[in-house]
C-alpha positions in Angstrom: 9.7 -28.5 -9.1 8.4 -26.3 -12.2 8.3 -22.7 -12.3 4.8 -20.9 -11.1 3.3 -19.3 -13.9 3.2 -15.4 -13.6 -0.7 -15.6 -14.3 -0.6 -17.3 -10.7 0.8 -14.4 -9.0 -2.6 -12.2 -8.3 -3.9 -15.5 -7.4 -1.2 -16.0 -4.9 -1.4 -12.9 -2.9 -5.1 -13.0 -2.8 -4.8 -16.3 -1.3 -2.5 -14.9 1.5 -3.7 -11.3 1.4 -7.5 -11.6 1.6 -8.2 -15.4 1.9 -5.9 -15.4 5.1 -4.1 -18.8 4.1 -0.9 -19.3 5.2 2.5 -19.3 2.9 3.3 -22.6 3.9 -0.3 -24.0 2.8 -0.1 -21.7 -0.7 3.5 -23.0 -1.3 2.6 -26.8 -0.7 -0.5 -26.0 -3.3 2.1 -25.1 -5.6 4.7 -27.7 -4.7 7.3 -25.2 -4.0 9.3 -23.7 -0.7 7.7 -20.8 1.2 10.6 -18.9 0.6 9.4 -19.1 -3.6 5.7 -17.7 -2.2 7.4 -14.8 -0.3 10.0 -13.9 -3.5 6.7 -13.8 -5.5 5.1 -11.4 -2.9 8.0 -9.2 -2.4 7.8 -8.6 -6.0 4.1 -8.1 -6.8 4.3 -5.5 -3.1 7.7 -4.3 -5.3 6.1 -3.5 -8.3 2.9 -2.0 -6.6 4.9 1.2 -5.0 7.5 1.3 -7.8 4.6 2.9 -9.7 3.9 5.7 -7.1 7.1 7.5 -7.0 7.5 10.4 -8.7 11.2 11.2 -10.4 13.2 13.1 -8.2 15.5 16.4 -10.1 18.8 15.1 -10.9 20.2 19.0 -10.7 17.9 21.7 -8.7 17.9 24.9 -10.1 17.2 28.4 -8.4 15.2 28.7 -5.2 14.1 25.3 -5.4 18.1 24.0 -4.3 16.9 26.1 -1.0 14.1 23.5 -0.1 16.0 20.3 -0.9 18.8 21.7 1.0 18.0 20.7 4.4 19.3 22.4 8.6 22.9 22.5 8.9 23.2 21.8 5.4 21.6 25.1 4.2 23.5 27.2 6.4 26.7 25.3 4.9 25.6 26.1 1.1 25.5 29.3 2.1 28.5 29.9 3.7 30.0 27.8 1.3 28.1 30.5 -1.6 29.4 33.9 0.3 33.5 32.5 -0.1 33.0 31.9 -3.8 34.1 35.0 -5.8 31.8 36.1 -8.1 
C-alpha cells in the first residue's frame, strides 16, 4: 500500500465532506483502508482547530487570578491567603 501524498489530503477531505462520498469508496480509490482516510481527516480537522486556540498564561497575576479561579476554588484560595503571614 503506497503512502498517500500530502497534496491529496485536501482533495480527500473535499470528497468526503463536500462531495458526500463514503469513506470506504474514497479509500478504495486510493488503495488503502477506511481507517487511513479517517486518520487523514482527523489530522486535517485537528490542524484547523489548533490555529484558533489562544495561548493560556502559565501564572496568572493580580486580578486576573480571580477570574481564572472558579466557584469553591476561589473561596478556598481566599481562605488560604488569609492564613498566610505577610
